[in-house]
N, C-alpha and C positions, 0 to 999 in steps of 0.2 A: 567155925562153919554157918552156923544160924544167920550169924551177920550176913555174911557173904550170899546166903540164899536169899535174905529180905532183899539186900541190894539188887540182886537180878530179877527179882519179882518187881520190884519197884520200877526199874528200868524198862522191863516188858510192859509193864501199864503205862508208864508215860510213853514209850514208843506206839503203844496201841492207841492211846488218846491221840497222839499227835498226827498219825494218818486216818482218824476218824471224819468221815463225812459229815457235816451237818448241814441239814436242810430247815429253811426257814418258812414257816407257815404263817402268812397272815390272816386276820379275820376282822370281819366286821359286824358289827350290830348296833341299832340306835340306843346305845347305853355308854356309860362311862367306861374308861380305859380299865380299870380294875376290875368292872363287872364282867367286861368282854372276856378278859383272861380267866378268870374264876369259872366262868360257863364253858369256854372253848378250849382251855390248855389241858384237861383231862384227856380228851379226846385226839388232838391234833398235836399234842405234846407226848403226853405219858403212853396212851395206847398205842399210837403208831411208831413210836421208839420201840415198844415192847414187841409187838406184831411183827414189824416190818423191819426195824434198823438192826436187829441183830441177825436178821437174814442175810445182809449184806457181808460184802467182803471187800475192803474193809468194812466192820461196824459202822453204823450209820445213825446218828439221832436227829429227832425232828424238835425243834424249837419253836414256840407258839409266841407271836407278838401281836397284841392289836395293831390295827392301821386305820386310817381316817380315808375319805374318801374324796378329799380335797386335791387338787394338784398341786398347790404351791408348796404342800406340806408332805408329810411321810410318805403318801401311798404312791405318788408320782416319783419322787427321789429313790423308793425302795425298789419300785418295779422296772426304772429305767438303769438303775446300776446293777440289776440282775442279782438283788440280794432278798428277793421274796422269792420262794419256789413255787409254792402252793397257796391258794388264795379262796378262802371260805366268803362268801357273801349272798348277796339278793340276786334276782335273777337279772336285772338292769346292768348291774356291776359286773357280773360275769360275763356278759354277751358284750360290754362296752370294753373290757380287758382282754378279752378274746380277739376282738378285732384291732384294737391296738397295738397288742403282742404277741398276735398270732399264737395265743395259748389254747390249751383243749379243755373244755369242759368235761370233768371224768365222772362225776357222779352226783345226783340229786337227792337230797334228804326226803326222808317220808314222814309227814306231818299227822299229827293225832289230833281230828276235829271231831270231838263227840267219842262216839264208838266205832267211828271210820278211819281209815289210813289212806291219805291222798299225798301224791307228790306235786299238786299244785297250791296256789294260793288264790283265793275270792276275791275278786275286787267289786266294791260296791259304790254305786253313784247316790249318795244320801240327802234327802233335804228334811225340813219339818214338816211333820203330817199336816198342821193346821195351815200350811203355807200353800193355798189352792192354786197361787199364781204358776206353781212348778209342779205338775205333775206327769211332764213327758219331755225327753232331751231335747225336743224343739223349743220349748218353752224357757230354756235358759237363754236365748237371746235378750239382752239389756241386762242381765242379771249378774250378781256377785260370785264366782266361785274360788274355793280354797284348793290349793294343790299342795303336795309336800315338797319334793325334791325332784332334780332332773333323771336321776336314776332308779326312781323309785318306780316298778311297774304298776303297782297297784296305786300309788299316790299320784302318778303323773303319765305316764307314758301310754297305759291301757285307757286312760280317761281321753288324752289328746286324740287316740286313734277313734276311740269310741265317738267323741263330740263330731269329728270332723266327717266319719260315715254318715252321720245324720244331717250333714250340712251345716253345723255350728262351728266357726272357725274361732278358737278360743281368743285369738286376738284380733279377730275383726267384728266378732258379735257380742262376746261378753263385755258388760259395762266394766269391770275391773277382775283382774286376775291376781290372786295373791299366793304368795309360797312360804309356806311356814316350815321348810325343813322337817325335821322330825318332831316338831312340837304339835302332834296331831289333835292333843287335848285342847289346843286354844283356839283351833277352828273348829273343833265338835261344839265346843261352848258357843261359838260366834255363830252357827247354824241354830242351836236351840234357843240363842237370844234373838235371832231376826237380824243381827248385825249381817250375816252371810245368808245366800240362797241354796247352795250347794256346795258338798264336800265330796272328796274320792278317798276312799280308806280300804284297808285289808278288813274283809269280814270277820276273821278270827280276834283283830283287835277290838272291833267294836262290840262282838260279844262278850269277851274276856273283860273287857273294862267298863261296858255300858250295858249290859244284858238285860237289866231292869229296865231301861229307859227306851229299848228298841220299840215300843209300842207307840212312841211319840215321834218316829221317824218312818219316812216314805223311800221306799230304794226304787229308783227310777230305773226303766227299761229291765225290769226283774224278770229272771227266767228260774224256771224249776229243773230238775234233772240234768244240770249241766255235768260235761265230762270231758275229762284231758287225759289223752291217751288211753284210751279204754276206762279209764276209772271215774264213776259217776262221784260227785261232790254231794255231800250229804245234808246240804242247803241250799236254799234259793240265792242268788246271785246276780250280779250283771255281766260279770265276764270272768274266766279262769285265766290264770299268767302261771308259770312255772315257778317254783318256790325256791328257796336257797339252795346251793349248791357249793362243789368244791372244783376248781379249776387249777390246772399244774402247767408249768412252764413245757414249751415244746422241747428243752434242751435236756429234760430228763430221760435217763433210759427207759424204752419200753417195758423192760421186765419189771422195773422199779415201779412205774404207772400201775401195771396188771397186779403187783403186790398189793399195792395201796387200796385198790379198787376191792379186790377179795377180801382184804382186811376190814374193809367199811361194809361190805354186803355181809359178812359174819355178825355183824352186831345187830342187837334187839333193844326193845325199851327198858328192859330191866338191867342190862350191862350199867355199871357203876359210870362209865365214862359218857353213857347217855343220858343219864339222868338229870344232868344239871340244864341240858339242851331239852330237855322234854320233847323229844321227837321220838319217833317208832323205829327209824333204822334210815338205811341208806339204799338206793336203787339205781339201776341203770340210767345213764343220762337223759333228762327229759330234751324237747325239742326248746331251744330257746330263740326260735325264729320269729315268735311274736314279740318278743324283747328287742332283738335285733333290726327288725322292721320299724318298729315304733322309734328307736334311736335315731336310725336314719330318717325317717319321716319327719321328727320332732326337731331334727338339726341339733341332736346333743353330739352325734358323731359327725366330726367334720374331717374334709380331706386335708392332709397336712403336705400335700405334695409328695412326688415320686411314688405314687402309689400306697403311701401310707395313711393310715387313719389315727385320729387322736381324739379322746373323750374332754369335753368341756367339763369344768369344774360344777359340780352340781348345786353348790352354794353361792356361786359367786355371782353377783346383781349383773354383771357385766357379762358373764358367760351366758347365763340365763338370756341377756339381752341380745346378745349375737346369735343365739340358736334360732331367735324368732324369724318365721319366713312368712311373707305375704302372699294372699292369692295374687295370681297375675293381672288383676284389674285394680288393684290395691297398691299403695306404696307405704313404706315405713318411715315413720315421721322419726324426727330429732328424738334422742334419748331424754332429754332434759323437757322437752315438749310433752312426752308421754306422763312425765312426773306432773309436770303443771296441770295436764288434762284431769287427773284425780283430783286436784286440790280445786281446781275451777267447777268441778263436777259434785264438789260435796261430798268426796269419798276420800277422806285422808287416810293414809298408810299408817298402821299401827306400828309402833316401835320394835324392831327387829324382825319385822316382814317385809319382803320385797313384793311390790305391786306395779302393776302397769295397767294402764288405762286405755283400750282401744289403741294401738300401736298402728293397727293399720288401718289406712284411711284411703278411701275412693280417690283414683287418680282424676285429676282435672280433665273435663271434657274436651277433646280438641274442636278448635272453630272450624275445620274443615275436616271432612273424612277424608280417608287415605285414598280413595278412588278419585275423590275430587284433585287431590292434589296430585295424584300420577296424570290426570288427565289434563290439568294446566301444564305440567311439564311437559307432557307430550306434544300439547298445541305449539308450546314455546319452541320445542325443538324442531317440529315441523316447521313452524315459521322461518327458523333459522335457516334450514335448508333451502325453502322457497327463495328467502333472499339472496343465499350464496348461488343458487342456480340463475336467478334472473338478474344478479348484479350486473355481469358484463352487458347485457342488452340493454338495460336501463342506462348505463354510461355512455353506450353507442346513442342511443336514441338522444339523450341528453347533449351529447356532443354535436349531432346532427342538426338540433334544435337551436344550438346557440350560433352555428355556421349559418343557419338560414335567416336566425335575428339578423346576423351582421350583414349577411347579402342584402335584406330588406332595406337595412339601413342605409345600405350603400346607394341602393338604386334610388331610394328616397331622395338623398342628398344629392345625387346626379340630377335628377329630374328637377328639383329645386334651382339648383344653378344655372341650369339652362334658362329656365324661367327667368332668372334675375338677368342673365346676360341678355336674353330678347327684348327684356323691358328697358335695360339700359340702351341697346342699339336702336330701339323704337324713338326713343327720346332724345338721342342725339340727332337722327334725322331730322324729326320736327324743327329742332333749333336750328340745325343749318339749312332747313329749305329741301334736305332731301327726302325722296318718297321712294315707292318701290318702283314707281316710273321714272326711273333716274335719265334726266336730258329731256323730258316730256315737259310741257307747261300742264300747270294743274288747272283746271277750269275754277272759274270763281262762280 
């Protein structure tokens, strides 16, 4: 009997497991996959399964897996196949996936910065303090700049918007643009050494990793008392952008989305699932309009036809190149020519870094202004109309002229013939002794 009861229990367990729903949570941080799993799995796998999974019928479990942001590899494949149901990442990546797959950004994390709690990240544009040639954004014309990668709001998107708002186009005015991916340390050292003029970074990264060296840096376009959605940022910065958040597939049941949001909102910094992430908690969704606008302006989101959007690979040299658009009075040079311009300008690209040197060049000046060309075309057109209108009259006049010429020739020819006849007659009379007085004697 006991054996039979055990079999029944096992069968029930197997049946329950067979009907269990699994939701996959993808997560990204600029770390190795093992480190990402160690940081995020306690929250997005263990806690969500415990707090939300057992409320479902049938029960559900959440499985965490690290994903990258590369188009060619796991991220694009998993999203397109529907094997990712929730996605944790930085604001640029969330806004990109929301636009591409019609996902919903469900919640935004709350960061701890000193003693303050904020739902934003601070972007800073920094240069070397003793680089007196760069004290304003406008001074960056002809200088070398370092960015992170395409989907990062703090290391590229916000910086792109900031530069263009000050009349500095990154690909027209900067001598060289470098993309370092997530190797922020490399371009920080490049700025301190004088190899680079300016860099774009997250304020918290600078403070946490180089707080003792902040006195050697200058923050361009520095502002105090910045606020984001009613929350004042506790430190000066260049610009505020939304921080990391969680997006969910639009195919998830609405009740499940609500339960996930409630479970996240119940957390605080002391919860075991939160400690690896070192954040304060979760709140309602921040506005990701800043990131979405920058993605569109910078050409990172492209139109893939039939009303669909797609995101460019944030690390691909060719995708970065394809995202570049030039002002209307400039044209985009050939890809290889841009690389050649770096070498010819004495600005070689370091290994592992993507570089472009002034790919936007002025369009050649036209020999004729468009007004002149239009005027010439109009004059030719009018001349053609006049020719068509006067052509028949011209032909009639020409025909009459030819007839008159032939008549004159005929009359002239006839007169000459008469004179020749008269001369011939006169000569004959003299030879025969004839005279006008025929039959009379000519006096001698």
